[in-house]
Every structure is written in structure tokens, then in C-alpha cells.
TORNUFI-556072 format. One record per residue (C-alpha): x, y, z; residue in one letter. Coordinates in Angstrom, 2 decimals. Layout:
N
X,Y,Z,A .
...
This chain:
213
4.86,-8.89,17.32,M .
7.39,-11.22,15.75,Q .
6.43,-12.78,12.82,F .
8.06,-15.55,13.55,H .
7.36,-16.01,17.28,E .
3.66,-17.42,18.44,K .
0.76,-14.33,18.56,I .
-0.31,-13.01,22.13,T .
-4.21,-12.81,23.18,P .
-3.04,-9.30,23.55,D .
-1.15,-9.04,19.98,E .
-4.42,-10.36,18.56,R .
-6.87,-8.01,19.75,W .
-4.84,-5.26,18.69,L .
-4.77,-6.64,14.77,L .
-8.02,-7.14,15.56,I .
-8.98,-3.50,16.20,A .
-6.59,-2.29,13.93,I .
-8.32,-4.43,11.00,L .
-11.74,-3.10,12.58,I .
-10.60,0.86,12.37,I .
-9.30,0.12,8.78,A .
-12.41,-1.62,7.64,I .
-14.42,1.56,9.05,S .
-11.69,4.14,7.60,A .
-11.78,2.80,4.45,F .
-16.15,2.79,3.96,I .
-16.31,6.06,5.54,I .
-13.93,7.33,2.82,L .
-14.94,5.76,-0.23,T .
-18.85,7.02,1.40,F .
-17.20,10.65,1.18,A .
-14.80,10.03,-2.49,M .
-18.46,9.00,-3.69,R .
-20.59,11.91,-2.39,N .
-18.13,14.57,-3.37,G .
-17.31,15.48,0.56,H .
-13.89,15.45,-0.17,L .
-13.89,17.16,-4.28,A .
-12.11,20.33,-1.82,Q .
-9.39,18.31,0.00,F .
-8.26,16.88,-3.08,D .
-8.20,19.68,-5.01,H .
-5.68,21.19,-2.87,S .
-3.80,18.36,-1.95,V .
-2.96,18.37,-5.84,L .
-2.70,21.89,-6.06,N .
0.14,22.02,-4.04,C .
1.38,19.31,-5.68,F .
0.99,21.80,-8.53,H .
2.80,24.42,-7.30,K .
5.86,22.51,-6.36,M .
7.17,21.66,-9.75,K .
10.85,21.31,-10.54,H .
12.73,19.07,-12.80,P .
14.16,17.19,-9.59,M .
11.68,16.04,-8.18,L .
9.74,15.50,-11.54,D .
12.97,12.95,-12.59,N .
12.74,11.83,-8.54,F .
8.87,11.33,-8.88,F .
8.78,9.73,-12.04,S .
11.49,7.10,-11.05,S .
10.46,6.05,-7.85,I .
6.55,5.86,-8.40,T .
7.88,2.41,-11.24,W .
8.38,0.59,-7.30,L .
4.98,0.44,-6.86,G .
4.11,-1.46,-9.89,S .
3.42,-4.53,-11.10,M .
6.52,-4.90,-14.05,W .
8.79,-4.21,-10.10,V .
7.44,-5.99,-8.09,L .
5.89,-9.23,-9.74,L .
9.85,-10.22,-10.53,P .
10.96,-9.22,-6.72,L .
7.73,-10.75,-4.96,Y .
9.57,-14.03,-6.58,I .
12.43,-13.16,-5.92,V .
12.19,-12.64,-2.39,V .
9.50,-15.54,-1.86,T .
11.97,-17.51,-3.26,F .
15.08,-15.72,-1.12,T .
13.31,-15.60,2.63,L .
11.21,-18.99,2.77,S .
14.71,-21.13,3.30,H .
14.88,-18.32,6.90,Y .
11.24,-18.14,7.61,F .
8.44,-20.84,7.94,E .
5.32,-19.66,5.65,N .
6.58,-16.81,4.15,V .
4.54,-17.54,1.07,E .
1.61,-17.99,2.73,K .
1.58,-14.46,4.55,L .
2.88,-12.63,1.07,L .
0.12,-15.10,-0.95,G .
-2.72,-13.66,1.43,I .
-1.43,-10.45,1.73,G .
-0.17,-9.08,-1.16,F .
-2.58,-10.92,-3.25,W .
-5.48,-9.97,-1.75,G .
-4.38,-6.27,-2.18,A .
-3.86,-6.71,-4.96,F .
-7.69,-8.34,-5.91,L .
-9.52,-5.88,-3.84,T .
-7.75,-3.45,-5.59,T .
-8.53,-3.70,-8.90,Y .
-12.04,-5.32,-8.48,A .
-13.03,-1.71,-6.42,L .
-11.16,0.40,-9.24,K .
-13.57,-1.36,-11.96,Y .
-16.77,-0.99,-9.86,E .
-16.65,2.39,-8.27,L .
-15.33,3.57,-11.41,E .
-13.55,6.66,-10.80,R .
-12.20,8.94,-13.03,K .
-8.61,10.50,-13.02,R .
-7.53,13.51,-12.03,P .
-8.10,16.61,-14.30,H .
-7.24,20.14,-12.17,F .
-3.25,19.85,-13.19,F .
-1.52,18.09,-16.60,P .
-0.13,15.22,-15.63,S .
3.37,14.86,-15.50,L .
2.85,11.68,-17.99,N .
0.51,9.92,-19.75,E .
-2.83,8.84,-17.47,L .
-2.87,4.98,-17.35,P .
-6.55,3.85,-18.13,I .
-7.56,2.68,-15.38,D .
-9.88,3.58,-13.20,P .
-8.65,5.54,-10.07,S .
-9.55,4.88,-6.94,F .
-8.59,3.48,-4.89,P .
-4.63,3.01,-5.94,S .
-3.04,0.12,-6.99,A .
0.78,1.58,-6.85,H .
-0.14,2.67,-3.00,T .
-1.35,-1.02,-2.14,S .
0.81,-2.88,-3.62,Q .
4.06,-1.14,-2.33,I .
2.27,-0.64,1.10,V .
1.36,-4.23,1.60,A .
4.11,-5.06,-0.72,F .
6.60,-3.51,2.76,T .
5.16,-3.95,5.01,L .
4.68,-7.71,4.94,L .
8.29,-7.99,4.16,I .
8.68,-5.83,7.54,W .
6.73,-8.54,9.24,L .
8.46,-11.07,8.52,I .
12.30,-9.82,8.03,V .
11.83,-7.84,11.59,Y .
13.28,-9.45,14.82,N .
13.90,-6.77,17.62,G .
15.64,-3.44,17.85,S .
18.54,-3.14,16.25,S .
21.11,-1.09,13.35,L .
19.96,-3.05,10.68,F .
16.31,-3.13,11.79,N .
15.88,0.63,12.09,T .
17.28,0.89,8.68,L .
15.74,-1.74,6.73,L .
12.12,0.47,8.92,T .
13.27,3.67,7.26,G .
14.01,2.23,4.08,I .
11.05,0.94,3.60,F .
8.86,3.79,5.02,I .
11.02,5.77,2.49,F .
10.51,3.29,-0.61,I .
6.37,2.91,0.82,A .
6.19,7.26,1.01,L .
7.85,7.94,-2.15,G .
5.37,5.72,-4.36,V .
2.32,7.10,-2.67,A .
3.53,10.83,-2.15,L .
4.75,10.30,-6.36,S .
1.30,9.42,-7.43,R .
-0.07,12.63,-6.54,M .
2.90,14.39,-7.85,Y .
2.46,13.38,-11.39,L .
-1.52,14.28,-11.01,Q .
-2.50,10.57,-11.84,V .
-4.03,9.93,-7.86,H .
-5.77,11.99,-5.45,F .
-5.30,12.02,-2.49,P .
-8.40,10.04,-1.19,T .
-7.16,7.47,-4.17,D .
-3.88,6.92,-2.30,V .
-5.41,6.72,1.18,L .
-8.11,4.16,0.15,A .
-5.29,1.77,-1.12,G .
-2.90,2.16,2.17,S .
-5.92,1.02,3.96,L .
-6.11,-2.05,1.52,I .
-2.87,-2.88,2.25,A .
-2.60,-2.86,5.83,I .
-6.69,-4.76,5.77,I .
-5.11,-7.20,3.62,W .
-1.63,-7.88,6.38,S .
-3.59,-8.05,8.99,C .
-5.74,-10.68,7.65,I .
-2.99,-12.53,6.17,A .
-0.93,-12.89,10.08,I .
-4.72,-13.76,11.41,L .
-5.44,-16.31,9.42,I .
-1.95,-17.50,9.21,L .
-1.29,-16.74,13.21,K .
-4.16,-18.61,14.54,S .
-3.12,-22.55,12.01,G .
-5.57,-22.67,9.62,V .
-3.32,-22.87,6.66,L .
0.18,-24.26,8.92,T .
């Protein structure tokens, strides 16, 4: 599906299916997390990252993790929205719904669920003061890169292939960094990714329905 083209019935149903699956997966993940069913999984994954410790990786993940921070994303959001709005219609609406929806949902759930940060191994940096679940860095960077990709992608080409690879590298790098730095559980990162997918689908469905146009 290309953002600037009219959505087809098949694409609409595909988005609805993805939305339902993502919401269901998030509910199941949250229930399992709250009841301790994934504690062993969280510990095992963080243990693997702890064993990977290396100065080069320390520097890499400590740097790339900032790309998921609002200190970086907010000014970038403003610049990208202003720039792309000259070439694509409804960019500010798509980003406004998808990105800010993911942001607000993530923080609302953080303080509703009040999960403490990981404590299995020493963190490379100081632990953030906000609750752990879901990962805000992950939801923010996944929502941002996914929505920008949906806006600018216009078919198979070398440029689009490179752009897709860059976005995947950035989003995956930030997600992995949260676990490598020992500031988030794997389930936090999964939850953040699902929230980003949910709100990206919601944004497209609302916009393509013509409600805000």
C-alpha cells in the first residue's frame, strides 16, 4: 500500500486484521507479564545481552539509543512534518495521530501498570525514573520510522530499498539498545513495538476513511 494512493478494500481489511492481531497480542503479552509467565524469558534474554558486553557495543548502543528519545525525535518530528508536507498531503495528520497516539498510550500504560525496571544485571547507564512497561523509546522510534516509511515509500526502487534498510536498522538498533543497556525487559520492547504498529494502523484507517479530510 502506498500512502498517497487510495486504499483498496483488500488493503483496508488487511490493516484491520493487522490491528486486531496486534491488539490481541498486546493484551496477551500484558496479561502474561503481569502474572509473571514471561519472567524466565525476560531473564534469559537479558542474560544473553549481559554476556555480549564489549566496549565497542557499549559505545554503539549508548549512542543509537538516543534516536528513540523525545529530545531527538521532537525536533526531528517538527522538521520532517514541515518538509514532507510540501510533497505529500495529510502528513501532519498521519504523524499526529500515529506518533502522538503511540506516545500518549505508552506513558498512560507505564503509570497504570507501574512495572519496575530490570534488576538482574547492572545497567550501563543510570536507570530512567519512569516505569518500565512498555518501552517508550521503542514505541516512539518504531512509530516514527514506520509512519515516515509509509509516507515516502512509492514502490520498489534502489532508493526505497536503501531507505527501508536504514529505517529497520535504526528502529531495531534502538529496540536492542534498551535491552543491551539493561534498562528494559524484552517484553517492554515487544509491547512498545506493538503499540507503534497499532497506532500506525489506526492512523491510516482514520485518514483513509476520509474522517479528517
